MARSETOR-966441 format. One line per 2 residues: number of its first residue (from 1); their letters; for each residue x, y, z of C-alpha. Coordinates in Angstrom, 3 decimals, padded with zeros to 6 digits, always signed. Layout:
<sites>
NUM	A	X:Y:Z; ...
</sites>
This chain:
<sites>
1	MG	-003.563:+027.028:-008.567; -004.929:+027.779:-005.108
3	YI	-004.403:+025.005:-002.582; -003.025:+022.599:-005.185
5	TA	+000.553:+023.661:-005.896; +003.716:+021.981:-007.070
7	VS	+004.879:+021.799:-003.456; +001.552:+021.131:-001.791
9	FF	-000.620:+019.055:-004.064; -003.490:+016.601:-003.986
11	GY	-002.808:+013.754:-001.560; -001.321:+011.310:-004.008
13	NK	+000.208:+008.190:-002.545; +001.721:+005.393:-004.639
15	SR	-000.140:+002.823:-002.591; -003.486:+001.478:-003.538
17	FG	-006.730:+003.296:-002.796; -008.412:+000.159:-001.235
19	YK	-019.322:-006.816:-011.782; -021.493:-007.188:-008.920
21	NK	-021.897:-010.813:-007.829; -024.837:-012.273:-006.028
23	IL	-024.263:-012.852:-002.333; -023.035:-016.395:-001.807
25	TK	-024.394:-018.326:+001.123; -022.778:-021.724:+000.674
27	QI	-020.616:-022.983:+003.490; -016.982:-021.959:+003.730
29	CP	-014.865:-024.585:+005.443; -011.768:-023.672:+007.467
31	IK	-008.762:-025.918:+006.987; -008.287:-027.004:+010.591
33	NQ	-005.071:-028.355:+012.056; -003.384:-028.372:+008.675
35	IM	-000.034:-026.789:+007.977; -000.325:-025.084:+004.611
37	KI	+002.241:-023.917:+002.108; +001.271:-020.362:+001.237
39	TI	+002.947:-018.027:-001.244; +002.299:-014.313:-000.944
41	TG	+003.190:-011.382:-003.170; +003.803:-007.814:-002.049
43	SL	+007.220:-008.300:-000.453; +007.111:-007.013:+003.163
45	GN	+004.739:-004.147:+002.429; +001.996:-002.629:+004.533
47	IS	-000.295:-005.622:+004.014; +002.081:-008.459:+003.212
49	KP	+004.319:-008.106:+006.263; +001.529:-008.401:+008.878
51	LA	-000.032:-011.101:+006.684; +003.188:-013.109:+006.641
53	TT	+003.745:-012.795:+010.387; +000.145:-013.826:+011.096
55	LL	+000.397:-016.924:+008.914; +003.785:-017.853:+010.353
57	AQ	+002.419:-017.529:+013.888; -000.288:-020.019:+012.897
59	GH	+002.426:-022.483:+011.904; +002.106:-022.261:+008.134
61	EV	+005.024:-022.419:+005.719; +005.177:-019.035:+003.995
63	TV	+007.058:-017.932:+000.890; +007.260:-014.193:+000.258
65	IS	+007.845:-012.927:-003.264; +009.886:-009.745:-003.575
67	SN	+011.653:-008.038:-006.458; +014.158:-006.507:-004.039
69	VQ	+017.117:-008.760:-003.267; +017.886:-006.582:-000.240
71	KQ	+014.640:-007.826:+001.343; +015.794:-011.433:+001.387
73	KE	+017.464:-011.323:+004.808; +014.507:-009.514:+006.372
75	IE	+012.068:-012.013:+004.893; +014.111:-014.914:+006.188
77	SI	+014.532:-013.251:+009.591; +010.776:-013.481:+010.251
79	GA	+010.831:-017.180:+009.399; +009.571:-017.073:+005.805
81	NA	+011.159:-018.309:+002.600; +012.227:-015.617:+000.158
83	AI	+011.537:-015.832:-003.564; +013.404:-012.977:-005.233
85	GS	+012.397:-012.049:-008.753; +010.069:-010.035:-010.965
87	LE	+006.321:-010.548:-011.230; +006.733:-009.716:-014.914
89	DL	+008.751:-012.941:-015.285; +006.112:-015.645:-015.839
91	EF	+008.524:-018.527:-015.342; +009.643:-017.098:-012.003
93	VT	+006.079:-016.585:-010.769; +005.073:-020.092:-011.821
95	TA	+008.044:-021.574:-009.983; +007.212:-019.552:-006.871
97	FN	+003.625:-020.851:-006.977; +004.596:-024.504:-007.492
99	GA	+003.623:-026.670:-004.537; +001.593:-023.947:-002.816
101	DA	-001.738:-024.811:-001.211; -002.791:-021.178:-001.530
103	VY	-001.483:-017.935:-002.993; -002.113:-014.268:-002.322
105	TM	-001.903:-012.040:-005.381; -001.642:-008.275:-005.645
107	VP	-000.448:-005.813:-008.269; +002.295:-003.535:-006.906
109	PG	+001.798:+000.147:-007.718; +003.524:+001.365:-010.843
111	NY	+005.533:+004.560:-011.114; +002.840:+007.171:-011.701
113	FD	+005.505:+009.666:-012.789; +006.681:+007.440:-015.620
115	QH	+005.426:+009.306:-018.675; +005.440:+006.107:-020.726
117	LD	+003.575:+003.864:-018.270; +000.358:+002.346:-019.621
119	LF	-001.189:+001.535:-016.261; -004.015:-000.635:-017.569
121	AY	-001.632:-002.650:-019.740; +000.578:-003.148:-016.674
123	YT	-002.354:-004.493:-014.629; -003.468:-006.738:-017.463
125	KL	+000.030:-008.148:-017.941; +000.417:-009.070:-014.278
127	GN	-003.149:-010.399:-014.122; -002.442:-012.680:-017.065
129	HY	+000.839:-013.797:-015.519; -000.939:-014.677:-012.295
131	AK	-003.643:-016.610:-014.139; -001.127:-018.586:-016.202
133	AI	+001.097:-019.277:-013.178; -001.887:-020.472:-011.146
135	AQ	-003.061:-022.772:-013.926; +000.402:-024.161:-014.643
137	SG	+001.329:-024.702:-010.990; -001.964:-026.348:-010.054
139	VK	-002.808:-023.935:-007.217; -006.423:-024.355:-006.139
141	RV	-006.851:-021.484:-003.647; -006.298:-017.842:-004.590
143	VN	-006.921:-014.683:-002.584; -006.558:-011.590:-004.755
145	LS	-006.226:-008.012:-003.552; -008.646:-005.872:-005.547
147	TI	-010.138:-002.563:-004.418; -013.224:-000.662:-003.478
149	GG	-015.010:-000.054:-006.771; -013.488:-003.220:-008.229
151	NL	-016.949:-004.116:-009.485; -016.893:-001.194:-011.942
153	AE	-015.666:-001.524:-015.508; -015.748:+002.250:-016.024
155	GN	-016.186:+005.485:-014.120; -013.704:+004.503:-011.405
157	GI	-010.534:+005.925:-012.944; -007.329:+003.989:-012.392
159	LV	-009.229:+001.269:-010.525; -010.346:-000.193:-013.841
161	GA	-006.998:-001.989:-013.715; -008.010:-003.904:-010.582
163	HN	-011.394:-004.693:-012.120; -009.616:-006.163:-015.141
165	VE	-007.475:-008.395:-012.920; -010.619:-009.680:-011.203
167	SI	-012.082:-010.539:-014.605; -008.913:-012.335:-015.707
169	LN	-008.744:-014.492:-012.571; -012.454:-015.279:-012.844
171	QL	-011.702:-017.028:-016.128; -009.702:-019.721:-014.324
173	KD	-011.277:-023.181:-014.086; -014.026:-023.531:-011.476
175	EV	-011.827:-025.828:-009.383; -009.672:-022.805:-008.562
177	KV	-011.416:-021.077:-005.672; -010.820:-017.336:-005.951
179	TH	-011.677:-014.705:-003.367; -011.363:-011.052:-004.309
181	IR	-010.592:-008.688:-001.434; -012.086:-005.226:-001.956
183	PN	-010.634:-002.910:+000.705; -011.669:+000.687:+001.233
185	SF	-009.400:+003.730:+001.016; -006.216:+003.121:+002.985
187	YY	-005.602:+005.307:+006.018; -002.021:+005.855:+004.970
189	NL	-003.109:+007.595:+001.753; -003.586:+010.513:+004.144
191	FG	+000.189:+010.831:+004.498; +000.050:+012.460:+001.073
193	YV	-001.560:+015.501:+002.683; +001.109:+016.129:+005.323
195	QM	+003.010:+018.708:+003.276; -000.223:+020.350:+002.167
197	IK	-001.330:+020.793:+005.766; +002.030:+022.294:+006.682
199	NT	+001.959:+024.682:+003.704; -001.707:+025.699:+003.575
201	GV	-003.279:+024.588:+006.856; -005.998:+022.530:+005.133
203	IA	-006.665:+019.243:+003.387; -007.853:+020.093:-000.124
205	AN	-009.254:+017.456:-002.478; -012.052:+016.833:-004.962
207	YG	-013.758:+014.462:-002.535; -014.548:+014.436:+001.174
209	GT	-015.974:+017.407:+003.012; -019.422:+016.279:+004.166
211	AL	-019.283:+013.194:+001.928; -018.557:+009.829:+003.504
213	IP	-015.147:+008.217:+002.997; -014.876:+004.495:+003.786
215	WV	-011.446:+003.977:+005.379; -009.429:+000.861:+006.130
217	SP	-006.202:-000.123:+007.862; -003.748:-002.446:+006.071
219	KD	-003.581:-004.430:+009.316; -007.303:-005.139:+009.104
221	IA	-006.920:-006.125:+005.450; -004.094:-008.513:+006.346
223	QV	-006.282:-010.172:+008.971; -009.067:-010.822:+006.467
225	IA	-006.634:-012.167:+003.865; -005.122:-014.531:+006.442
227	EE	-008.602:-015.825:+007.266; -009.416:-016.386:+003.602
229	LT	-006.143:-018.105:+002.712; -006.851:-020.815:+005.267
231	KI	-010.420:-021.484:+004.066; -011.778:-023.462:+001.152
233	PA	-014.936:-021.701:-000.078; -017.646:-023.702:-001.829
235	ER	-017.902:-020.906:-004.386; -015.826:-017.970:-005.512
237	NI	-016.578:-014.983:-003.353; -015.815:-011.360:-002.549
239	RR	-014.819:-009.851:+000.800; -015.266:-006.139:+001.354
241	VG	-013.006:-004.787:+004.087; -013.492:-001.594:+006.064
243	SE	-012.280:-000.168:+009.355; -014.323:+003.018:+009.768
245	DL	-016.582:+005.238:+007.656; -016.085:+008.959:+008.249
247	SG	-016.789:+012.161:+006.380; -013.875:+014.248:+005.200
249	NE	-014.717:+016.809:+007.865; -014.677:+014.173:+010.614
251	TA	-011.375:+012.844:+009.295; -009.822:+016.324:+009.358
253	RI	-011.060:+016.916:+012.903; -009.499:+013.703:+014.225
255	LG	-006.193:+014.291:+012.451; -006.179:+017.947:+013.456
257	EA	-006.602:+017.114:+017.120; -003.746:+014.590:+016.881
259	IG	-001.276:+017.073:+015.328; -002.219:+020.036:+017.513
261	KP	-004.273:+021.783:+014.802; -007.870:+021.394:+016.008
263	EL	-008.977:+023.965:+013.429; -007.872:+021.751:+010.500
265	KW	-010.480:+021.795:+007.719; -011.211:+019.583:+004.730
267	VI	-011.751:+021.812:+001.704; -013.391:+020.695:-001.534
269	VS	-011.702:+021.905:-004.703; -012.541:+021.307:-008.360
271	DE	-011.493:+018.320:-010.435; -009.636:+020.723:-012.715
273	EV	-007.587:+022.191:-009.879; -006.579:+018.738:-008.675
275	LN	-005.696:+017.613:-012.196; -003.594:+020.705:-012.821
277	GL	-001.783:+020.180:-009.530; -000.905:+016.581:-010.344
279	KA	+000.358:+017.524:-013.792; +002.404:+020.356:-012.304
281	VG	+004.411:+017.917:-010.202; +005.134:+015.754:-013.236
283	MN	+002.602:+012.951:-012.973; +001.715:+010.982:-016.092
285	PQ	-001.290:+012.962:-017.463; -003.404:+009.867:-018.144
287	IA	-002.819:+008.517:-014.654; -003.497:+011.945:-013.150
289	AG	-006.834:+012.051:-014.970; -007.584:+008.542:-013.701
291	LV	-006.890:+009.556:-010.106; -009.156:+012.584:-010.426
293	EM	-011.952:+010.426:-011.846; -011.460:+007.848:-009.085
295	YA	-011.849:+010.371:-006.281; -014.728:+012.108:-008.035
297	AL	-016.465:+008.715:-008.081; -015.789:+008.396:-004.365
299	NS	-017.313:+011.814:-003.790; -020.435:+010.987:-005.798
301	GL	-020.959:+007.690:-004.007; -020.455:+005.579:-007.130
303	LA	-017.178:+004.083:-005.964; -018.535:+002.918:-002.618
305	QD	-021.954:+001.743:-003.793; -020.973:-001.937:-003.892
307	YQ	-019.385:-001.633:-000.442; -022.425:+000.096:+001.054
309	EN	-024.787:-002.502:-000.403; -022.639:-005.393:+000.862
311	KP	-021.129:-003.867:+003.986; -019.261:-006.361:+006.178
313	SV	-021.070:-007.305:+009.365; -017.824:-006.900:+011.321
315	MG	-015.582:-003.890:+010.749; -011.851:-003.808:+011.322
317	KV	-010.358:-003.014:+014.706; -008.072:-000.118:+013.717
319	KM	-009.932:+003.199:+013.864; -008.997:+006.658:+012.613
321	KD	-008.038:+007.753:+016.131; -005.540:+004.877:+016.209
323	FA	-004.073:+005.844:+012.850; -003.998:+009.521:+013.872
325	KE	-001.234:+008.742:+016.363; +000.921:+007.386:+013.539
327	FA	-000.038:+010.348:+011.370; +001.032:+012.769:+014.098
329	TV	+004.430:+011.086:+014.386; +005.055:+011.417:+010.655
331	FK	+003.720:+014.985:+010.633; +006.257:+016.038:+013.274
333	QV	+009.115:+014.474:+011.346; +008.461:+016.350:+008.097
</sites>
């Protein structure tokens, strides 16, 4: 199996990877000097925690939805209200959305090693629950976490699920102002390669190398979401979010320097080798195939085409060299 083995396999991470609309130019009005009631999903995850703290610092009343009862004290300790329950419970979600001026929606990652998981059905179920809860609760402002390649109905692997959620929310009445956030590939997906680097001395994947990879920090995503939640757009819109665009080779060089391996290389391997490696560690075969297709689309440029054509005028503040410090800390601990 070469570089992709049961111990050292393709950099899978259960987090997210980060229809083309015309560019909207109508005015977007900030809600100034108004304390808002905002409900956010995602518990205290990589995006939702900095999002919650940002909104709380601005004086807003924030409710954080989490399925983990053990998170309640932590949520309350930062000054937010905790709503503990399952996103698959429509009544619970509707209740959590009641009275909110704005909501942030996201689909938590499923268990990719669950052999019975129908990932697209899971996305569709939560998307429908969000749409029904929004309609029933009367929420008029929605910011939804989608993904790079969220414009594609096919050819983007597992990201079709996020595209389907976009489509579901777009069917809400026009009075509901929806913004879809399409972030690039998360920096912390690179943590999935730590063991591979230790075992083989390289990063091996079916994308990267000389090809460009648009990266993003969850902190930069949280900042954009916070901005959008406190605005009322004249039209539904899309925000693409990126922190830094680098080739796989440039990424490997920066990480290598941070971990004391300046010779670290990014090696391109075949789709088949990646797929076999994911199956060997017990991943759901359909999801494994979807991941391989997703990264192949990134390598070909298809996945990032919408981002490149509508690139944000201002990029995020967190760069790969900043993330590399965090990567080095984790690398030393493994």
